[in-house]
Every structure is written in C-alpha cells, then in structure tokens.
N, C-alpha and C positions, 0 to 999 in steps of 0.2 A: 238341509240347511248347514252351511259351512261353519267351522269353529270360529267364534268371535274372540278377539284378543282379551276382552273383559272377563270372560268366564270360561276359559279353556279347560281349567281343571274340573268345573262342574259338568261340562259337556262330556268329558272323558268318563266321569263317574256314571252319568246317565246312560252313556253308550253301553257300558258293560252291564249295568243294571237291567236295561231292556233286553240284552242278549240272554241274561240269566232266566228271564221269564219263559223262554222257549217259544214265544209267540212270533218272533221275527227271525228271518234268516240273516246270515251275514251280509248277503248282497243287498237285502232290503235296508238293513241298518246303515250300510256304507252309502247307499243312495240318499237316505234320509239325512245323514249328517255331512254328506259331501266329502267323503274321504275314500281312500283306496283300501282294498282288502289287505294290502301289506301293512298299512298304517293300523288298521284294526288289530291284526295279530301282534304287532309290536306292543300295543298297549295291553292286550290280553296276556301276553307273556310276562309283562312287567307286573300285572296284578297277580297272576298265578305264582310269581316268585316269592310272594309273601312280603315284599317290600312295603313298609308302612305308608310311605308317601309316594306310591307308584305313579300317581296321576300328575306329579310335578315334572317340569322340564329338567333334563339333565344337562351337563356341560357339553357344548358342541366343539370343544377344543380337540385338536388332533392328539390322539393318544401317543403316537410316536411318529417322528419325521426322520427318515434315513438321511436326508440332505441337510439337516440342521448343523450349524457351525459347532464344532467341539467346544466343550466348556473351557478347556485350557486356552484355546485361541481367543475366546471371548474375554477371559481374564486378562490376557496380554493386551488386548485392545483397550480395556477399561483402565489398566495400569498406565498405559502410555497417555491416555486422556487425562488422568489424574496428575501425571507428572508434568504434562504440558497442556494446561486447561484451554489454551487458545488454538490448539491443533484441531482442524476439522477432519472428516473421514479421509479425504484424499491425502492430507499430510501424514496422518497416522499410518495409512497403508504404505506410503513411500518410506516413512521412518522405519517401519518394521521390515520391509523388504530389503532395505539397505543393510540392516544389522543381522537379519536371519534370512538370507536369500534362499536357503534350502526348504523353507516352510511354504506351504500353500495357503496364502492369506486370503480371506474373503474379499469380495468386491467392495468398493467404497460405499455403494448403496447399502450393502449388508452391514458394514461397520457403522453406518449412520443409524440403522435399525437397532443395533446393539447398544449404541450410546443412548438412543431414545428410550429403549427398554429399561436402561439403568438410571433414567432420569438425569442424564448428563447433557441434554440438549435444551437450549432455551429457544422458544419460538420467537421469530422476528418478523415484523411487518415488512413485506417486500415493497420496495420503493420503485416507482416508475423511472426508467432511465431517461436522462435528458437527451435531446437531439444533438448530434454533433454540429459544431460551428466551423467557421473559417479555419483553414489549415495552411501553414507556411513551412515549418521545419520538420523534417523526419526525425523520429526518435533515434538516439544513439544505438549503434549495433556492435560496437567494439569497445573493450575496456579503455577507460581514460579518454574516450572521445568527448564525453561530456559528464561533468559532475553536477550535482544539485546541492545547494546549501540553503539553510534556513534555521530560524530559531523555532523550536517547538514552544507553544505558548507557555509563558512563565507561570510558576506556582510557588507556594511556600512549603518548606519542609515543616515537620511537626514542631520544631523550635522557633518557627516564625521567620526563618531566613529565606530571602528571595532566591529562586533557582531559575536560571535561564539556560536551558540545554541547547547548545549549538550542534546541529547535525549536518553531516556531509555524506553523500552517497554517490557511488558510480552508477550512472543511469543504465548502462547496458547490462551489467552483471548484477545489479541491485546490491552490490557489496557496500556495507556500512563502514565507511572509512573512519568516522569519529562521532562520538556523542560526548561532548565535553561541556561542563558547566563553566561558562565564561560570561563576563559582563558584555552586554550588547553594544559595545563601542568599537570604532574602527581599529583602535590600537590593540585591544584584546583579541578581536577576531583575526587580525593580521598575525599576531603572535601564535595563535592556535593553528592557523593555516601554514605558517612557516614550519612548524613541527611536522605537520602532515607532509608538506612538500619535501622536506629533508628525508623522510622515511620512505615515501612511495613515489616521488616524482611529481611532474606537473601534468594537468589535463590540458586538452585542447580548448575547452570552453567550460564555463560555470554558469548554470542556470539558477536564477534567484527571482524573488519578487522585487518590487521597485523601492521598498522601504530602506531606511538607514539600518546598518551602515553599508548595505550592498549597492544601493542606487540613490538617486537624488532627483530633484526637479530641475537641476542645472542642465547645461548643454550636453546633449547625448545621453542624459540620464546618469552621468558619471559621478562617482563619489571618490574620496581619497583611496578607498579600498579597491574599487574597480580600475582606477588609474594605475595602481600597482599591478593589477592583473594584466592589463594591456602591455605594460612594460616587460612582463614575463612571457609575453606571447600567448596569453590566455584570453579568449574572447568572452566578455560579459554578455550573457543572454538574459534579458528581462522578459518575464511573462506579462501578458496584458493585465491591466489593473482588474482586480476582483475576478480573476480567472484561475483559481487554484487547480482546476482540472488540467491546465497546461503544465503543471508540475505534479501530476497525479501520482506518479510512482513514489515520489518523496512524501507526499501527503499521506499515502496509504501506509507507508512505513511508520509515520508519526502515530497513526491510530494504533498500530501494533505496539509501538514503544510505550505509549501511554497506558495501554491495557496491562502490559507486563510490569511496568516500573513505577507508575505514578497514580494509580487509582487511589491507593493509600500511600501518601508520601512517607519517605524514611524519616527517622528521628532528627537527623541533621544532615548538612550538606555533604560531608565526606561519605556517609553511608549511602546517600542518594547516588553519588558518583560510582560507588561500588556496584550498585544495581545496574547503572548504565553500562559499565564495563562488562558485567556478566551477560547483559542482554546482547551487547554487540557480539560477543563470542558465540552465543547461542544463535543469533540471527544469521551470522556469516557461515558457521560451520555445522550447525545441526538442523536448523529449520528448513524443511523443503519449501521450495517456491514454485507455484504452479506454472508461472511464465517461463521457468527454467527447466521444465520437464520434471518437476518435483525433486529437484536437486538443490542443495544449498548454494548460495552465491559464491562461496570460496572456491568452488570448482570452476568458476567462469571468469574470475578476476585475476589479473596479473599486474604487477607494478609498472609504472610508466617508464618509457625509455628516455624521457626528457627529465633532466635533473635541475634542481634549483641552483642557479649560478651563485658563486661567491660574490660576484660584482655584477650588478645589473647595468648594461650599457644604455645610454640615452637613445631615444628614437632617432631613426635615420630617415631623411626625406630626399626625394629626387631633386635634381638640379633646378627644375623649374619652380621649386617652392622657395618662398622667403620664410626664414625661420625667426620667430620671436619667442622670447622667454617670458612666461607669465609671472607677473609680480605678485607680491604677498597679498595684495588687495584684489587679485583676480583679474587685473587688467593687463593689456599689452599696449605698446606704443606703436601706432599705425598712422603713418602719414601725418605726423605732428600732433595726433590726438590720442587720448587714452580711451581704449575700447575695452569694455568689460566682457570677459570670456567665461570665467568661472573660478571660484576660490578653490575648488577641488584640484585644479591644475597648477596651483601656486608653485613656482620654482621649476616647472616643466617647460621644455621647448615645444612649440606648436608650429606646424607647417601651414603656410598660406599660399594658395595657388589660384590664379585667375580663372573665372568661370565664363562661359559663353555669354551669360546674361549681362556681363559687365561688372558683376560683383566678384568677391573673392571667397572661396571656400576655406574655412579653418578646420584643420584636422589634427588629431593627436594619434600617433601611430597610424593605424589604418582606419580609425573611427572618425567619420565626419561629424563635426560639432555644430556647425552653423555657417552662416554666410554673412560677410560684411558687405552691406549695400553701398551704392554710390554716395549715399548721405553719411557714410562712415558709422552707421548703426549696425550692431551685431544682432542678427536674428538667429536664435538657437534652434537646433533640430531636436525633436523628441527622440527618445531612445528607440532603436529598432526593436520590434516585439517578436519574440520567438514562440509563436503559436505552433503547437504540434500537429502533425498529420500522422495517420496510422501507418504502421509498417508491419509487413507480414514476414520479414526476414527472421530466421531462427537465431537465437542467441549464440554468440561466439563461444566455443568451448576451448579447452586446453588443446585438444587435438587439432583444431582449426588454426 
C-alpha cells in the first residue's frame, strides 16, 4: 500500500515499527508499503540518527548551486530597480552593461527572477492584443522626419492649480523635445513651439490628433496653428478619430511620463515643471529604449538642418492658379459672390485652380481645402488621415 498524503508520518513510524519486530524482511515491508529499498534505508538512517522528529519531511531546497548569481550582482540589480522603479529586466541589464561593461551581468530572465524574489515585481493581467487595421503611412525612420505633439491629460497640482503638459517627441529617435506646462490655446502652443524651433530646427511633419488647437472641423482640418505649420513647410498629419494607436509611440511615452511625474502631483506648478524637466533629461539620456536596441534616444537624435526663418514668406502658387486673400470672416470674393472657406485662413492667400469636373479646387500651400462647384458653393475636404503601417527598418544611428 503506497504512502497517502494524509498520513505519511504515521506510515513511516509503522514501517520502522514492523521492521523492529523481526517478523518481516526489508523486501516484504517495501512491497507492503509500496516503496523502494533505498527509501526504506533513508528513513531508517534518519531514525537511527536520534533526530526527534525524524519522520517529518525535510527541506527539498538545493543546498548549494554553483551557477547562482553572486550576491554582489543581485545587490546591484536591486539597487538599480530601486533607483529607477519603472525599469524592467531588459532596461536594468542595458543600464548596467552601459556603465560597467567589464562585468558579466545575468540574463534579463534571471534579473526578472531576482526582482521577483525581492518582491519588486507586480503581477499584471496580460491583455489580448487588438488586430491591426488599415495602414497608410510608414513610421518615420530618420530624425526630424516627423514629430508628434499632444497634451497629456490635464490634472491639478496639490495647491489646486490646473496643469496642462504639452509634449513633443521625435518619432524616429523617440527623443523627447519638450514637456512644458502651457495653456491649451493656439497662441501659447505656438509660442512654445517657436522656442523649440529656434533651438533645434523644423521637422518635415507633425503628427497630432484632430482636436484644438492642432486641428479643426474646418476645410482640410486646418486650425490657425496648422496654417502656420504649412507656411513653415511642415506637413500637419492628423490621426483618424478615436485612433490613439496611430500615435502609439507618443501615447506610450505619456504612460511613462505619468508614472514618473504625476501619480502624486507636486505641491505647485513650478515644482511640477521641475519634475518634467528632470524626467525629460532621464528619458533622453539615461533610460534605455527597447526599440532602439536598449540605448537612450539621445544617441539617435540630431537637430534639424531646417531653421526657423526670421520672416515667413507667403505661399507661392503656379501661374494657372487664381489667388484670393481670405477675409477676416473666412470668406473670399469669387465671381462676384462671397464664398466661405474658413476662419483659420483669415488674412492668408489661397490658390484656386480649375478642375476637370468644371469646379475649382481651393488650396493653401500644397493642401487641398475643398472645391467650389458651379453653383458657387464651397464643399470642404476632410483632413487627410495619417494611419500608420508597420516598418521593419532599423532606427537611424549617429554613425548612419
């Protein structure tokens, strides 16, 4: 009869008591209890040792492991985790290898085990990935090819002051260009962007959502801010409505920013800005990024060769275009009638060119805004949507 989990200790005591009677041989007792001779002698030696509770199970833990990670390395891993609570095993390994390249650091999986053993890992429910949808635009692969801009959700500091963090990142290098507390108005955002443009130059395109002050429901989705971008040679790219995944790199940065700086807001606005400045330095120069081969963004970003001009020239149109200047009420004079184009374009010249259908296309810079039909009614175009498609090109490095 094999040992049962409910009375293992009693079985062992009975086994050795039966043996002591001399009536049974070892082989008979082993067959009767369903154990091997080796197991029998293990328990006999434990009883003969004089141990008081010889019949209880001992620890099955390995007494020594020659391949165990040295304690000093474990201590370094734990210290980095405590210094940077949001670093996972891969980032911790990259951070340590960057600063101590001569040391043999454990694998990322082993670092994960060390963190779990120290109680520094929170279990998370794994979410099912959504299926990919339609794709139009490839992600940026070179610095300043495309930036992303957005407001991280507003919150209040401990003194009750509203805080609206404006964030700007370079899409290819993940470099965080700015985290500034500004009012979410076109004027304040323009002033913040002017400072960035003066320091690092102009991007080729800026990706944003459709909300104010970046976009509008007007012709071509343009706002006063994106009209300024077009005049600077910057293409506004609007993601499809309710599609934050099409600005996923920027949204992922927002999650990290919130975890580092806003879980518990600072006492007042100025201190919150100090937190944002410290985070920007850490994110760009210290934090390894998995998509960049576990290197920080600063190693992959360079300033733009395009500079902010001191004077912005007006848009130029081909000779086949008729040019009209938009009035303060958003209308143009066309064939004796006032045609509403959009208030965002007030004071700006637009080009009008005949279309094969018999109507006339209205455009500003290179952006088509809508069409004036034969009935002299303007039908606006929706903004072009910049949905992403996957790209497997490696990130551009300084050497490239």
